[in-house]
Structures are given as C-alpha cells and as structure tokens.
C-alpha positions in Angstrom: 16.2 -108.1 -24.6 17.3 -111.6 -25.7 15.1 -113.1 -23.0 12.1 -111.1 -24.1 12.6 -112.1 -27.7 12.9 -115.8 -26.8 9.7 -115.6 -24.7 7.8 -113.9 -27.6 9.1 -116.3 -30.2 8.4 -119.5 -28.4 4.8 -118.7 -28.0 4.2 -116.3 -30.9 1.2 -118.4 -32.0 -0.7 -117.6 -28.9 0.3 -114.0 -28.5 -2.7 -112.5 -30.3 -5.0 -114.0 -27.7 -3.2 -112.2 -24.9 -3.2 -108.6 -26.1 -2.1 -105.9 -23.7 -4.6 -104.4 -21.3 -4.8 -101.3 -19.1 -2.4 -101.4 -16.1 -3.5 -103.4 -13.0 -5.8 -101.6 -10.6 -6.7 -102.3 -7.0 -9.7 -104.7 -6.8 -11.8 -102.3 -4.8 -11.2 -99.3 -7.1 -12.2 -101.5 -10.1 -15.4 -102.5 -8.3 -16.2 -98.8 -7.6 -15.8 -98.0 -11.2 -18.1 -100.8 -12.2 -20.8 -99.4 -9.8 -20.3 -95.9 -11.0 -20.8 -97.0 -14.6 -23.9 -98.9 -13.7 -25.3 -95.9 -11.8 -24.8 -93.8 -14.9 -26.7 -96.4 -16.9 -29.5 -96.5 -14.4 -30.1 -92.8 -14.8 -32.1 -93.3 -18.0 -35.8 -92.3 -17.2 -38.4 -95.0 -17.4 -35.9 -97.9 -17.7 -36.4 -99.3 -14.3 -40.2 -99.6 -14.7 -39.8 -101.4 -18.0 -37.2 -103.8 -16.6 -39.4 -104.7 -13.6 -42.3 -105.2 -15.9 -40.3 -107.6 -18.1 -38.8 -109.4 -15.0 -42.3 -110.1 -13.7 -43.5 -111.5 -17.0 -43.8 -115.3 -17.7 -41.2 -115.2 -20.5 -37.9 -116.7 -19.3 -35.7 -115.1 -21.9 -37.3 -111.7 -21.2 -36.8 -112.2 -17.5 -33.1 -113.1 -18.0 -32.5 -110.0 -20.1 -34.3 -107.9 -17.5 -32.0 -109.2 -14.8 -29.0 -108.2 -16.7 -30.4 -104.7 -16.9 -31.4 -104.6 -13.2 -27.7 -104.8 -12.3 -27.7 -101.1 -12.9 -30.6 -100.5 -10.4 -30.3 -102.9 -7.4 -27.7 -100.7 -5.8 -29.9 -97.6 -5.7 -33.5 -98.9 -6.1 -35.2 -100.6 -3.1 -38.0 -101.7 -5.5 -35.5 -103.5 -7.7 -33.8 -105.1 -4.8 -37.1 -106.4 -3.3 -38.1 -107.8 -6.7 -34.8 -109.6 -7.3 -34.5 -110.8 -3.7 -38.0 -112.3 -3.8 -37.3 -114.3 -6.9 -33.9 -115.4 -5.5 -35.3 -116.6 -2.2 -38.3 -118.4 -3.9 -37.4 -122.1 -4.0 -40.1 -122.7 -6.5 -38.6 -120.2 -8.9 -36.8 -121.3 -12.1 -33.4 -122.5 -11.1 -31.5 -120.5 -13.8 -33.4 -117.3 -12.8 -32.3 -117.8 -9.2 -28.7 -118.2 -10.3 -28.9 -115.0 -12.3 -30.6 -113.2 -9.4 -27.5 -114.1 -7.3 -25.3 -112.5 -9.9 -27.4 -109.4 -10.0 -27.5 -109.1 -6.2 -23.7 -109.1 -6.1 -24.0 -105.4 -7.0 -26.0 -104.7 -3.8 -24.2 -106.7 -1.1 -23.7 -103.6 1.1 -27.3 -104.0 2.1 -27.8 -106.3 5.1 -30.9 -107.9 3.5 -28.9 -108.9 0.5 -26.0 -110.2 2.5 -28.3 -112.2 4.7 -30.1 -113.8 1.8 -27.0 -114.8 0.0 -25.3 -116.2 3.1 -28.5 -118.0 4.1 -28.6 -119.8 0.7 -24.9 -120.4 0.7 -25.1 -122.1 4.1 -28.4 -124.0 3.5 -27.7 -127.7 3.1 -31.0 -128.3 1.2 -30.0 -125.9 -1.6 -28.2 -127.2 -4.7 -24.3 -127.1 -4.4 -24.0 -125.0 -7.5 -26.4 -122.3 -6.2 -24.7 -122.4 -2.8 -21.3 -121.9 -4.4 -22.5 -119.1 -6.6 -24.1 -117.4 -3.6 -20.7 -117.4 -1.8 -19.1 -115.9 -5.0 -21.7 -113.1 -5.0 -20.4 -111.9 -1.7 -17.0 -111.1 -3.0 -17.9 -107.4 -3.5 -18.8 -107.0 0.2 -15.6 -108.6 1.3 -13.7 -106.2 -0.9 -15.1 -103.3 1.1 -13.7 -104.5 4.4 -10.0 -105.3 4.1 -9.6 -104.9 7.9 -10.9 -108.4 8.4 -13.6 -107.3 10.8 -16.5 -108.4 8.8 -18.2 -111.5 10.3 -18.8 -112.6 6.7 -15.1 -113.3 6.2 -15.0 -115.7 9.2 -18.1 -117.6 8.1 -16.8 -118.0 4.5 -13.4 -119.2 5.8 -15.3 -121.7 7.9 -17.1 -123.0 4.8 -13.8 -123.4 3.0 -12.5 -125.6 5.9 -15.6 -127.6 6.7 -17.8 -128.0 3.6 -17.3 -131.4 1.9 -18.7 -130.6 -1.6 -15.9 -129.2 -3.8 -18.4 -127.0 -5.7 -19.4 -125.2 -2.5 -15.8 -125.0 -1.3 -14.6 -123.5 -4.6 -17.3 -120.9 -4.4 -16.3 -119.9 -0.9 -12.6 -119.8 -1.9 -13.5 -117.6 -4.9 -15.2 -115.1 -2.6 -12.1 -114.8 -0.5 -9.9 -113.4 -3.2 -10.3 -109.7 -2.2 -9.1 -110.4 1.4 -6.5 -113.1 0.9 -3.8 -110.8 2.2 -5.3 -111.4 5.7 -3.3 -114.1 7.5 -6.3 -115.9 8.9 -7.5 -116.2 5.3 -4.4 -117.0 3.4 -3.1 -119.6 5.8 -5.9 -122.1 5.1 -5.9 -121.2 1.4 -2.2 -122.0 1.2 -2.7 -125.3 3.0 -5.5 -126.2 0.7 -3.5 -125.2 -2.3 -0.6 -127.4 -1.3 -2.3 -130.4 0.1 -6.0 -130.8 -0.7 -7.2 -134.0 -2.3 -9.3 -132.3 -4.9 -7.2 -130.8 -7.7 -9.8 -128.2 -8.8 -10.1 -127.0 -5.2 -6.3 -126.7 -5.0 -6.2 -124.6 -8.2 -8.9 -122.2 -7.0 -7.2 -121.8 -3.6 -3.9 -120.9 -5.3 -5.6 -118.4 -7.6 -7.2 -116.7 -4.6 -3.8 -116.1 -3.1 -2.9 -113.4 -5.6 -3.2 -110.6 -3.1 -1.2 -112.5 -0.5 1.9 -112.8 -2.6 3.5 -110.0 -0.7 4.0 -112.4 2.2 7.5 -113.9 1.7 6.5 -117.3 3.2 3.5 -117.7 0.8 5.6 -116.5 -2.2 8.2 -119.1 -1.4 5.6 -121.9 -1.0 4.0 -120.9 -4.3 7.4 -120.8 -6.0 8.1 -124.3 -4.7 4.9 -125.6 -6.3 5.7 -123.8 -9.6 9.1 -125.5 -9.9 8.1 -129.0 -8.7 8.1 -131.1 -11.9 6.6 -134.0 -9.9 3.5 -131.9 -9.2 0.4 -132.0 -11.4 0.9 -129.4 -14.2 -2.7 -128.2 -13.7 -1.7 -127.2 -10.2 1.6 -125.8 -11.2 0.0 -123.6 -13.8 -1.6 -121.1 -11.4 1.5 -121.2 -9.2 3.6 -120.0 -12.1 1.1 -117.3 -13.0 1.0 -116.2 -9.4 4.7 -115.4 -9.6 3.8 -112.6 -12.1 2.8 -110.5 -9.1 6.5 -110.4 -8.0 8.7 -108.0 -10.0 12.3 -109.0 -9.6 15.2 -110.2 -11.8 15.2 -113.5 -10.0 11.6 -114.2 -11.0 12.3 -113.0 -14.6 15.2 -115.4 -14.8 12.9 -118.2 -13.5 10.4 -117.5 -16.2 13.2 -117.5 -18.8 14.6 -120.8 -17.6 11.1 -122.5 -17.7 10.4 -121.3 -21.2 13.9 -122.4 -22.4 13.6 -125.8 -20.8 12.5 -128.2 -23.5 11.8 -130.9 -20.9 9.0 -128.8 -19.4 5.4 -129.4 -20.5 4.1 -126.8 -22.9 1.4 -125.9 -20.4 4.0 -124.7 -17.9 6.1 -123.0 -20.5 3.0 -121.2 -21.7 2.3 -120.1 -18.1 5.8 -118.7 -17.8 5.5 -116.8 -21.0 2.2 -115.3 -20.0 3.5 -114.4 -16.5 6.6 -112.7 -17.9 4.3 -110.3 -19.7 2.8 -108.9 -16.5 0.3 -106.7 -18.4 -1.2 -109.7 -20.2 -5.0 -109.6 -20.4 -4.9 -113.3 -19.7 -3.7 -112.6 -16.2 -6.6 -110.2 -15.7 -9.1 -112.9 -16.8 -7.5 -115.7 -14.9 -7.2 -113.8 -11.6 -10.4 -111.8 -12.0 -8.5 -108.5 -11.8 -10.2 -105.2 -12.6 -10.5 -104.9 -16.4 -12.7 -103.4 -19.1 -14.8 -105.3 -21.7 -14.4 -104.6 -25.4 -17.0 -101.8 -25.2 -14.9 -100.0 -22.6 -17.2 -100.8 -19.7 -15.9 -102.3 -16.4 -16.1 -106.1 -16.5 -18.3 -108.1 -14.1 -16.2 -110.9 -12.5 -19.3 -113.0 -12.1 -20.4 -112.8 -15.7 -18.8 -116.0 -16.7 -19.8 -118.0 -13.7 
C-alpha cells in the first residue's frame, strides 16, 4: 500500500495522461476484433461504390479520406483490393497516397497478392526507405496469424533486420516482428540488436518488439540488466523498464519501487518505473502497440500513427 502510494505521489502530475484501460488481450484476438468491427462498418449499402469513386478522383484530400474508409472493405471486396493495390504499386502515384495504401492493405494481408506486393516493395532497393519500412510494418497482421513460425514471411523479415543497412528499413522490419517475438529465431537477433546495435533508435525498437518474448527467462534477465544499468543511455533503458511490466512478481514490484524512490535516477527512468508498476496503464498499450480501443470504443489500428 505504501509503495503504491509513493508511486502515485511521485508522478501525480502525469497520472491523468495514463488513465486505466481495458485489460490486456492477446494480439491476435485484438486484430480479429478490429476486422470484425470493420466488416460491420462495411455492411452499409452503397458505401463501397462511393468510396471507390472518391478514391479514383483527382482530389488528394478526398482520396485520402476514401482510403481510410476502404480499410473496412479491402478484406472482403476484391474490387477494393485491386484498386488500392494498383495505386500502391504505381511508382508514379502520389507518395503520400502510396503510404496510406500500405496502411489500408494491412487489413488484407491474408491474400497472397497483398503479401507479395508489400514484401516486393519492402525489399526493393529503389523504393524510398520510409515506404519500405512502412511496407514491412503493414505485414504485422499476417505474421500474427502464424505463431508457429512456418510462414516464409517471418524468415525474410528477420533477414532484413539482420542485413539491411538503413535504420528506417530495419526499424520497420523489427516493428513487424512484434507478434512473433516469442519464437527463438526471432527474439535472439532482436535481443542482440537491442543490446549492442550502434543505432540507438534501432535498439529501442528491438527492445519494444521483445514484449511477447519476456516469458523467456534469459531474455527477461538481459532486459532487466539493461533496465538497471545506470551507465546505459536512458532512452534505451526506458523500454527495458517498461518491458518488465509484463512480469508479475514481488521482485519486479520491488525493483520498480526502488527505481522510483532513487533520487539519483533520471526522471525518465523513474517515470518508466511508475508507468510499468501500473500494468493496466493505457500508456503501455500505446507504447507496445497492444490491443486497445479508441475513444469512440472502436478497436485501434496500430498503424494509424505511423
């Protein structure tokens, strides 16, 4: 009780920003709920025809708005998929439209044509790094459907994480691996990158993607070591501390308490410990892209802020 009170008092000023959220759900079940909600939205008669008309217009704003609406149709409508795929693959198309097409196609990655298009762009060295990274991210939903590790997509994305030189592309590939990070051939390279990579931002994303691998004692111990290392960059320690929120034990609770009570710790790390202690914090859901709902009650799209 005293520990909880201290944690709440030390960071009372920021508590309103981290209001409680629904309990954590499995990544895949959250994705299924998102698709179900979109399918319901897609049932409105005449909507698809109007969205396609707006998407094929010359007005950029109208096309962007149409793409948002087409997220509810690309899963079930072959006409919608063809239209969005054509724009996405067209190198002469407006760049922002192509980016938004990638996000919309993330709702239809179970179709081979969509998978092939996204992976082809992601692996194409002539495409812009930002679009390549986003195309990897758009494949996260397909990876979440195959937790056995048999999907060839997983191996190709792991290869990109290891071999790509551009940090934007590597971060996109790392982002996509979040749903399957409990697989050893995925989490081992992620942990190595999180501990030793030269690029700090890449290290942070690799650590964040280890959330589902924290049941592995060796990974949990390595993450804990980073979290407690005061000589480590605090921006790298931050995700390590938050990762420990996935472990429910008195030992970890004591660790959070000690960090918060340590006046020599940087406020960033003390804040991380406070957030992690409240394992239902909505901030954790945002940070680790866990299933959550938006203010209107609809399932959130993890790619919306990308």
